[in-house]
DRENNU-144744 format. One line per field, with one value per residue: residue in three letters; chain; y, x negated, z of N, C-alpha, C, CB in turn; residue number from 1. Coordinates in Angstrom, 2 decimals. Each point is the difference from the previous one (the first is absolute). Glycine has a CB too. Layout:
N
res <- [Ala|...];
chain <- [A|...];
n_Y <- [Y|...];
n_X <- [X|...];
n_Z <- [Z|...];
ca_Y <- [Y|...];
ca_X <- [X|...];
ca_Z <- [Z|...];
c_Y <- [Y|...];
c_X <- [X|...];
c_Z <- [Z|...];
cb_Y <- [Y|...];
cb_X <- [X|...];
cb_Z <- [Z|...];
n <- [NUM|...];
END
This chain:
158
res <- [Met|Lys|Lys|Gln|Ile|Asn|Gly|Val|Ala|Pro|Leu|Thr|Val|Leu|Ile|Gly|Gln|Glu|Ala|Ala|Arg|Ser|Glu|Val|Ala|Val|Pro|Glu|Ala|Met|Lys|Asp|Ala|Ile|Arg|Pro|Asp|Pro|Glu|Val|Val|Val|Arg|Ala|Gln|Arg|Arg|Gln|Phe|Thr|Ala|Glu|Tyr|Lys|Lys|Arg|Ile|Leu|Ala|Glu|Ala|Asp|Ser|Ala|His|Glu|Pro|Gly|Ala|Ile|Gly|Ala|Leu|Leu|Arg|Arg|Glu|Gly|Leu|Tyr|Ser|Ser|His|Leu|Thr|His|Trp|Arg|Gln|Gln|Arg|Asp|Leu|Gly|Leu|Ala|Gln|His|Arg|Arg|Gly|Pro|Lys|Pro|Lys|Tyr|Asp|Pro|Leu|Ser|Glu|Glu|Val|Arg|Lys|Leu|Arg|Thr|Gln|Asn|Asp|Arg|Leu|Thr|Gln|Arg|Leu|Ala|Arg|Ala|Glu|Leu|Ile|Ile|Asp|Val|Gln|Lys|Lys|Val|Ser|Ser|Leu|Leu|Gly|Ile|Ser|Leu|Ala|Thr|Val|Asp|Asn|Asp|Glu|Asn|Ser|Leu];
chain <- [A|A|A|A|A|A|A|A|A|A|A|A|A|A|A|A|A|A|A|A|A|A|A|A|A|A|A|A|A|A|A|A|A|A|A|A|A|A|A|A|A|A|A|A|A|A|A|A|A|A|A|A|A|A|A|A|A|A|A|A|A|A|A|A|A|A|A|A|A|A|A|A|A|A|A|A|A|A|A|A|A|A|A|A|A|A|A|A|A|A|A|A|A|A|A|A|A|A|A|A|A|A|A|A|A|A|A|A|A|A|A|A|A|A|A|A|A|A|A|A|A|A|A|A|A|A|A|A|A|A|A|A|A|A|A|A|A|A|A|A|A|A|A|A|A|A|A|A|A|A|A|A|A|A|A|A|A|A];
n_Y <- [7.10|-1.75|2.99|-2.98|-2.69|-0.52|3.48|0.81|2.81|-2.51|0.23|2.31|1.60|-0.24|1.13|1.61|-1.92|0.24|-1.81|-2.41|-0.32|-0.25|-2.34|2.38|-1.15|-0.72|1.32|-3.12|2.27|-0.68|-3.25|0.51|1.90|-2.32|-2.31|0.37|-0.06|-3.27|1.39|-1.58|2.45|-2.87|1.32|2.38|1.61|-0.45|3.14|-0.03|2.69|0.89|-0.09|2.26|-1.20|-0.03|3.04|0.91|-1.43|1.12|3.02|-0.32|-1.14|2.37|2.32|-1.35|2.59|-1.07|-2.04|-1.99|0.41|-3.16|-0.46|1.65|-1.75|-2.68|0.96|0.92|-2.83|-2.07|0.32|-1.97|2.33|-2.46|2.25|1.56|-2.52|-0.68|2.90|0.32|-2.65|1.13|2.68|-1.59|-1.63|2.86|-0.29|-3.22|-0.80|-1.53|-1.94|-0.85|-2.55|-1.67|2.19|-0.26|-2.89|1.65|0.90|-1.15|1.76|2.40|0.00|0.11|2.46|1.76|-0.42|0.83|2.80|0.89|-0.76|1.77|2.59|-0.20|-0.10|2.56|1.80|-0.97|0.82|2.97|0.42|-1.00|2.07|2.44|-0.75|-0.07|2.94|1.16|-1.31|1.39|2.86|-0.23|-0.81|2.52|2.09|-1.08|-0.02|-3.26|-1.44|-1.56|-0.91|1.06|-1.42|-2.88|0.19|0.60|-2.66|-1.94|0.93|-0.97];
n_X <- [9.66|-2.51|-1.26|-0.90|1.31|-3.03|-0.78|2.68|1.77|2.23|-0.56|1.37|-2.80|-0.77|2.60|2.08|1.79|0.03|-2.55|1.21|2.62|-1.66|-1.64|-2.31|-1.84|-1.31|-2.52|-0.75|-0.46|2.82|-0.46|-2.45|1.82|2.35|-1.87|1.09|-3.10|0.91|-1.49|2.28|-1.33|-1.64|2.30|2.27|-2.49|2.36|0.24|-2.35|1.92|-3.03|1.71|-0.23|2.42|1.88|-0.47|0.73|2.79|0.96|-0.54|1.80|2.43|0.08|0.13|2.67|2.06|0.46|2.54|-2.65|-2.39|0.17|0.30|-2.61|-1.68|0.75|-0.91|-2.85|-0.77|1.24|2.28|2.25|1.50|-1.95|-2.41|1.78|0.59|-2.96|-0.94|2.16|-1.13|-2.94|0.80|1.14|-2.80|-2.04|0.67|0.18|-1.26|2.96|-2.61|0.96|0.60|1.81|1.32|-2.98|1.13|2.29|-2.94|2.44|-2.76|1.47|2.38|-2.08|-1.59|2.63|0.66|-2.87|0.02|2.70|-1.06|-2.60|1.67|1.74|-2.46|-1.50|2.54|0.10|-3.05|0.48|2.42|-1.70|-2.35|2.05|1.17|-2.89|-0.70|2.62|-0.64|-2.85|1.22|2.21|-2.09|-1.89|2.48|0.79|-3.12|1.00|-2.98|1.35|-0.73|2.92|1.50|-1.25|0.99|3.01|0.16|-1.06|2.35|2.45];
n_Z <- [-33.41|1.40|-0.41|-0.93|-1.19|1.75|0.87|-2.11|0.58|-0.09|-2.98|1.68|0.33|-3.12|-1.33|2.37|1.82|-3.12|-0.36|1.82|-1.91|-2.73|-0.97|1.39|-2.55|3.19|-1.95|0.12|2.18|1.33|0.13|2.00|1.82|0.33|1.24|3.19|0.24|-1.01|2.73|1.99|1.83|0.73|1.51|-0.78|1.39|2.35|-1.17|2.31|0.73|1.16|2.60|-2.29|-1.63|2.51|0.64|-2.93|-0.06|2.82|-0.87|-2.59|1.62|2.12|-2.30|-1.72|1.04|-3.14|0.29|-0.58|2.42|0.29|-3.14|-0.55|2.07|-1.44|-2.88|0.99|1.18|-2.44|2.86|-0.10|1.50|0.97|0.08|2.04|1.76|0.43|0.78|2.38|1.30|-0.17|1.49|2.50|0.32|-0.15|-3.51|1.70|-2.97|0.27|1.14|-3.13|1.68|1.44|1.93|1.29|0.64|1.60|1.48|2.44|0.08|-1.53|2.20|2.39|-1.20|-0.14|3.05|0.97|-1.57|1.34|2.94|-0.38|-0.71|2.61|1.96|-1.25|0.67|3.03|0.51|-0.97|2.06|2.46|-0.50|-0.08|2.84|1.36|-0.97|1.32|2.82|0.12|-0.47|2.26|2.22|-0.63|0.21|2.89|1.34|-1.05|0.99|-2.60|3.09|0.93|-2.47|0.78|3.03|-0.82|-1.77|2.34|2.08|-2.02];
ca_Y <- [-0.58|-0.06|0.86|-0.80|-1.44|-0.52|1.05|0.55|0.59|-0.80|0.47|1.09|1.23|0.39|0.47|0.50|-1.03|-0.24|-0.70|-1.35|-0.78|-0.24|-0.54|1.10|-0.47|0.41|-0.27|-1.12|0.50|0.23|-1.29|-0.52|0.78|-0.32|-1.33|0.02|-0.75|-1.29|-0.33|0.10|0.29|-1.23|0.12|1.38|0.57|0.68|1.38|0.31|1.43|0.41|0.67|1.42|0.10|-0.21|1.20|1.11|-0.24|0.16|1.44|0.57|-0.45|0.64|1.43|0.20|0.35|0.13|-1.29|-0.69|0.23|-1.24|-0.89|0.46|-0.38|-1.45|-0.30|0.52|-0.83|-1.41|-0.66|-0.35|0.58|-0.92|0.38|1.08|-0.58|-0.80|0.88|0.74|-0.93|-0.10|1.27|0.02|-0.94|0.42|-0.45|-1.20|-0.94|-1.27|-1.10|-1.04|-1.37|-0.64|0.69|-0.73|-0.87|0.63|-0.28|0.42|0.73|1.41|0.65|0.15|1.02|1.30|0.33|0.30|1.31|1.06|0.03|0.60|1.44|0.57|0.00|0.99|1.32|0.11|0.17|1.37|0.86|-0.20|0.66|1.44|0.32|-0.11|1.18|1.16|-0.15|0.35|1.45|0.63|-0.24|0.82|1.39|0.13|-0.33|-1.28|-1.04|-1.17|-1.12|0.03|-0.35|-1.44|-0.63|0.17|-0.91|-1.35|-0.21|-0.18];
ca_X <- [-0.74|-1.43|-0.79|-1.03|0.09|-1.37|-0.95|0.29|1.33|0.88|0.25|0.98|-0.66|-0.95|0.58|1.36|1.01|0.73|-0.89|-0.19|1.20|0.08|-1.21|-0.88|-1.32|-0.99|-1.35|-0.69|-0.78|0.93|0.50|-0.96|0.12|1.28|-0.02|-0.46|-1.21|0.44|-0.73|0.83|-0.77|-0.09|0.85|0.41|-0.54|0.96|-0.39|-0.30|0.06|-0.74|0.80|0.09|0.98|1.34|0.34|0.26|1.28|1.06|0.12|0.69|1.40|0.70|0.15|0.86|1.36|0.87|0.55|-0.77|-1.44|-0.64|0.01|-1.05|-1.27|-0.16|-0.27|-1.32|-1.03|0.23|0.32|1.39|0.47|-0.37|-1.34|0.14|0.57|-1.03|-1.07|0.49|-0.11|-1.42|-0.41|0.51|-0.81|-1.40|-0.61|-0.81|0.09|0.65|-0.88|0.64|-0.41|0.70|-0.04|-0.83|0.70|0.41|-0.92|0.66|-0.94|-0.06|1.18|-0.28|-1.04|0.65|0.79|-0.90|-0.61|0.97|0.16|-1.23|0.06|1.02|-0.53|-1.08|0.63|0.56|-1.13|-0.50|0.96|-0.11|-1.23|0.26|0.87|-0.84|-0.87|0.83|0.31|-1.21|-0.20|1.06|-0.28|-1.14|0.49|0.87|-0.79|0.44|-0.94|0.70|-0.23|1.05|1.26|-0.05|0.18|1.40|0.82|-0.27|0.59|1.45];
ca_Z <- [-1.10|0.28|-0.86|-0.64|0.16|-0.09|-0.35|-1.32|-0.06|-0.86|-1.35|0.00|0.40|-1.02|-1.26|0.20|0.16|-1.25|-0.92|0.51|-0.30|-1.44|-0.62|-0.35|-0.37|0.98|-0.52|0.63|1.14|1.10|0.45|0.96|1.23|0.61|0.59|1.40|0.32|0.50|1.22|1.19|1.20|0.78|1.18|0.24|1.21|0.84|0.26|1.39|0.22|1.19|1.02|-0.36|-1.09|0.58|0.77|-0.93|-0.67|1.00|0.27|-1.16|0.01|1.13|-0.25|-1.17|0.41|-1.16|-0.44|-1.04|0.13|0.44|-1.17|-0.92|0.61|-0.13|-1.41|-0.35|0.64|-0.32|1.25|0.27|1.26|1.08|0.44|0.99|1.22|0.66|0.45|1.18|1.14|0.34|0.61|1.36|0.77|-0.05|-1.25|0.20|-1.11|0.30|-0.35|-0.78|0.33|1.12|1.28|0.96|0.93|1.24|1.09|1.24|0.85|-0.39|0.60|1.43|0.13|-0.24|1.20|1.11|-0.25|0.30|1.44|0.53|-0.28|0.89|1.36|0.05|0.11|1.34|0.91|-0.17|0.68|1.44|0.45|-0.03|1.15|1.20|0.03|0.37|1.43|0.75|-0.06|0.80|1.42|0.42|0.07|1.17|1.18|0.53|-0.39|-0.51|0.92|1.02|-0.66|-0.19|1.30|0.40|-0.79|0.46|1.33|-0.13];
c_Y <- [0.06|0.89|-0.79|-1.47|-0.55|1.04|0.65|0.55|-0.83|0.70|1.20|1.31|0.49|0.57|0.43|-1.13|-0.33|-0.81|-1.45|-0.88|-0.35|-0.56|1.17|-0.60|0.57|-0.34|-1.11|0.44|0.19|-1.32|-0.61|0.74|-0.36|-1.34|0.06|-0.87|-1.35|-0.41|0.24|0.25|-1.22|0.06|1.47|0.47|0.74|1.43|0.20|1.51|0.33|0.72|1.49|0.22|-0.14|1.24|1.16|-0.15|0.19|1.48|0.69|-0.37|0.67|1.48|0.30|0.24|0.09|-1.38|-0.58|0.15|-1.28|-1.00|0.37|-0.37|-1.49|-0.38|0.44|-0.91|-1.48|-0.83|-0.33|0.62|-0.91|0.27|1.07|-0.54|-0.76|0.88|0.84|-0.88|-0.14|1.26|0.06|-0.94|0.35|-0.46|-1.18|-0.94|-1.29|-1.12|-1.07|-1.35|-0.54|0.80|-0.78|-0.84|0.77|-0.42|0.48|0.79|1.48|0.76|0.24|1.08|1.39|0.43|0.38|1.35|1.13|0.12|0.65|1.51|0.69|0.09|0.99|1.41|0.21|0.23|1.43|0.99|-0.12|0.67|1.51|0.42|-0.06|1.20|1.24|-0.07|0.36|1.50|0.73|-0.18|0.83|1.47|0.23|-0.34|-1.29|-1.05|-1.24|-1.20|-0.02|-0.38|-1.52|-0.73|0.09|-0.97|-1.44|-0.30|-0.20|-1.40];
c_X <- [-1.49|-0.75|-1.07|0.26|-1.39|-0.99|0.25|1.42|0.89|0.27|0.94|-0.63|-0.92|0.66|1.45|1.02|0.70|-0.87|-0.19|1.20|0.08|-1.33|-0.84|-1.35|-1.01|-1.37|-0.68|-0.79|0.89|0.55|-0.95|0.11|1.29|-0.02|-0.50|-1.24|0.42|-0.70|0.89|-0.91|0.06|0.94|0.32|-0.56|1.10|-0.48|-0.24|-0.07|-0.76|0.93|0.16|1.03|1.41|0.44|0.36|1.36|1.16|0.20|0.73|1.47|0.78|0.22|0.91|1.44|0.97|0.57|-0.84|-1.50|-0.72|-0.04|-1.07|-1.38|-0.26|-0.32|-1.40|-1.11|0.16|0.31|1.48|0.41|-0.34|-1.43|0.09|0.53|-1.05|-1.11|0.43|-0.06|-1.45|-0.48|0.47|-0.78|-1.48|-0.74|-0.94|0.19|0.64|-0.91|0.79|-0.48|0.73|-0.18|-0.90|0.85|0.33|-0.94|0.64|-0.93|-0.06|1.19|-0.24|-1.05|0.61|0.81|-0.89|-0.69|0.96|0.23|-1.21|0.01|0.99|-0.53|-1.15|0.56|0.59|-1.11|-0.54|0.94|-0.12|-1.26|0.16|0.85|-0.81|-0.93|0.77|0.33|-1.21|-0.21|1.03|-0.28|-1.18|0.40|0.83|-0.73|0.43|-1.02|0.79|-0.16|1.07|1.34|0.04|0.22|1.44|0.89|-0.19|0.66|1.50|0.28];
c_Z <- [0.33|-0.99|-0.74|0.26|-0.25|-0.50|-1.35|0.01|-0.92|-1.33|-0.01|0.40|-1.11|-1.25|0.12|0.02|-1.30|-0.96|0.45|-0.34|-1.49|-0.50|-0.47|-0.33|0.98|-0.56|0.81|1.23|1.22|0.54|1.02|1.34|0.74|0.70|1.44|0.17|0.58|1.29|1.21|1.19|0.90|1.19|0.23|1.33|0.75|0.26|1.48|0.14|1.29|0.97|-0.33|-1.10|0.55|0.78|-0.92|-0.67|0.98|0.33|-1.15|0.01|1.12|-0.24|-1.20|0.46|-1.17|-0.37|-1.14|0.12|0.41|-1.15|-1.00|0.53|-0.18|-1.45|-0.39|0.54|-0.32|1.23|0.08|1.33|1.18|0.49|1.09|1.32|0.78|0.55|1.20|1.23|0.43|0.70|1.44|0.91|-0.03|-1.23|0.19|-1.18|0.47|-0.45|-0.72|0.46|1.21|1.29|0.96|0.93|1.28|1.11|1.31|0.92|-0.35|0.58|1.49|0.24|-0.19|1.22|1.17|-0.20|0.30|1.50|0.66|-0.21|0.95|1.43|0.17|0.13|1.40|1.02|-0.09|0.70|1.52|0.55|0.01|1.19|1.29|0.12|0.43|1.49|0.86|0.04|0.85|1.48|0.48|0.09|1.26|1.30|0.66|-0.45|-0.41|0.93|1.07|-0.60|-0.21|1.32|0.47|-0.76|0.46|1.35|-0.07|-0.17];
cb_Y <- [0.68|-2.35|1.90|1.87|-0.08|-2.25|-1.21|-1.62|2.29|-0.99|-2.31|-1.63|-0.69|-1.75|-1.51|2.13|0.76|2.15|2.16|0.90|1.12|1.85|-2.15|1.66|-0.17|-0.35|2.40|-1.11|1.12|2.23|-0.34|-0.61|1.86|1.36|-1.01|0.38|2.14|-0.65|0.59|-1.54|2.49|-0.29|-2.10|-0.35|0.21|-2.20|0.78|-2.18|0.16|0.18|-1.65|0.30|-0.94|-2.47|-0.76|0.22|-1.61|-2.26|-0.05|-0.12|-2.19|-1.69|0.33|-1.45|1.22|2.00|0.74|0.34|2.39|0.39|-0.35|1.90|1.86|-0.34|0.25|2.33|1.68|0.26|1.20|-2.16|1.16|-1.73|-0.55|1.64|-0.16|-1.90|0.07|1.38|-1.24|-1.52|1.14|0.57|-1.76|-0.03|2.32|0.23|1.02|1.03|0.48|1.54|0.50|-2.24|0.96|1.82|-2.02|0.06|0.22|-2.00|-2.08|-0.63|-1.10|-2.42|-1.63|-0.51|-1.56|-2.46|-1.03|-0.39|-2.08|-2.14|-0.43|-0.95|-2.39|-1.52|-0.06|-1.50|-2.43|-0.64|-0.22|-2.17|-1.90|-0.03|-0.92|-2.51|-1.01|0.12|-1.79|-2.18|-0.24|-0.39|-2.31|-1.63|0.10|-0.54|2.40|0.68|0.91|0.86|0.12|1.77|2.27|0.32|0.54|2.41|1.56|0.08|1.36|2.17];
cb_X <- [1.80|0.24|0.42|-1.66|2.45|0.96|-1.61|-1.60|-0.97|1.06|-0.36|1.78|0.12|-1.52|-1.56|-0.67|0.31|1.29|-1.16|-1.43|1.16|1.69|1.18|1.24|0.65|1.62|-0.17|-0.15|-1.60|0.60|1.14|-1.54|-1.32|1.11|-0.38|2.35|-1.33|0.48|-2.20|1.76|0.49|-2.37|-1.00|2.10|-2.27|0.69|1.32|-1.27|2.24|-2.13|-0.81|-2.41|-1.68|-0.44|-1.51|-2.47|-1.11|-0.55|-2.12|-2.12|-0.71|-1.01|-2.27|-1.51|-0.97|-1.34|2.32|1.92|0.44|0.79|2.43|1.49|0.26|1.59|2.44|0.95|-0.12|-1.51|-1.88|-0.20|1.84|1.55|-0.93|0.40|2.22|0.54|-0.88|1.50|2.04|-0.35|0.09|2.24|1.69|0.03|0.20|0.17|-2.04|2.31|-1.46|0.20|-2.22|-0.31|2.32|-1.72|-1.18|2.40|-2.03|1.46|-1.33|-1.22|1.51|0.58|-1.74|0.10|1.79|-0.36|-1.44|1.11|1.40|-1.25|-0.58|1.82|0.69|-1.45|0.52|1.92|-0.58|-1.08|1.55|1.23|-1.34|-0.16|2.02|0.11|-1.40|0.97|1.66|-1.01|-0.96|1.66|0.90|-1.58|0.00|1.95|-0.35|2.47|-1.79|-0.33|-2.47|-1.25|0.12|-1.55|-2.36|-0.43|-0.14|-2.15|-1.82|0.31];
cb_Z <- [-1.66|0.93|1.55|0.24|-0.72|-0.42|1.38|-1.14|0.43|2.05|-0.84|0.53|2.42|0.88|-1.16|-1.10|2.33|0.30|-0.54|1.85|1.91|-0.25|-0.71|1.49|-2.44|1.94|-0.77|-2.24|-1.58|-0.98|-2.21|-1.89|-1.05|-1.75|-2.28|0.77|0.41|-2.33|-1.11|-0.98|-0.16|-0.72|1.02|-1.34|-1.06|1.08|-1.98|0.31|-1.21|-1.36|1.73|0.64|-1.63|0.15|1.85|-0.39|-1.59|0.95|1.36|-1.32|-0.97|1.53|0.97|-1.43|1.92|-0.84|0.69|-1.43|0.60|2.37|0.33|-0.76|1.67|1.92|-0.52|0.02|1.82|-1.93|1.11|-1.31|-1.23|-0.96|-2.29|-1.84|-1.12|-1.52|-2.33|-1.46|-0.80|-1.96|-2.24|-0.90|-0.50|2.44|-0.84|2.52|-1.07|-0.23|1.96|-1.96|-0.98|-1.10|-0.37|-0.12|-0.96|-0.76|-1.54|-0.17|0.24|-2.13|-1.71|0.36|-0.84|-2.46|-0.78|0.34|-1.76|-2.23|-0.11|-0.45|-2.41|-1.48|0.21|-1.39|-2.47|-0.65|-0.24|-2.20|-1.96|-0.21|-0.90|-2.51|-1.22|-0.14|-1.82|-2.33|-0.55|-0.65|-2.31|-1.84|-0.23|-1.07|-2.52|-1.44|0.33|-0.02|1.56|-2.32|-0.43|1.23|-1.15|-1.93|0.55|0.51|-1.95|-1.25|0.97|-0.96];
n <- [1|2|3|4|5|6|7|8|9|10|11|12|13|14|15|16|17|18|19|20|21|22|23|24|25|26|27|28|29|30|31|32|33|34|35|36|37|38|39|40|41|42|43|44|45|46|47|48|49|50|51|52|53|54|55|56|57|58|59|60|61|62|63|64|65|66|67|68|69|70|71|72|73|74|75|76|77|78|79|80|81|82|83|84|85|86|87|88|89|90|91|92|93|94|95|96|97|98|99|100|101|102|103|104|105|106|107|108|109|110|111|112|113|114|115|116|117|118|119|120|121|122|123|124|125|126|127|128|129|130|131|132|133|134|135|136|137|138|139|140|141|142|143|144|145|146|147|148|149|150|151|152|153|154|155|156|157|158];
END
């Protein structure tokens, strides 16, 4: 049952359910208070929740172990279970805001750039490993007293 209609409590809340069903003399001052406001809100506002609020509610819901605790939390905050589901998905993705509106056009160059960047990163890591191995080989050869120039000449003669 709604607690308020257009900002005014319904008749049943003000004078009781039994009195509302029967013919009860209501004072004129109270009749004005009972009438709903005819003014209509121009446009409903969508609720927006901050990331901190979402994290706090999710932490409360995750820590609730008693039966009915999550339902009580949802009723207290005026939320739906789908809010929790959606917020958990957002949390797993890093609470990134979903952009509303049309999706951007597909750009084939951006896909190629992404592939080339990953390939460049992979090759940079391989180069760093190869340089490390070469440095180790130089140190080992100097410790053993083997000159690398003679090893290179021996390999070329084969």
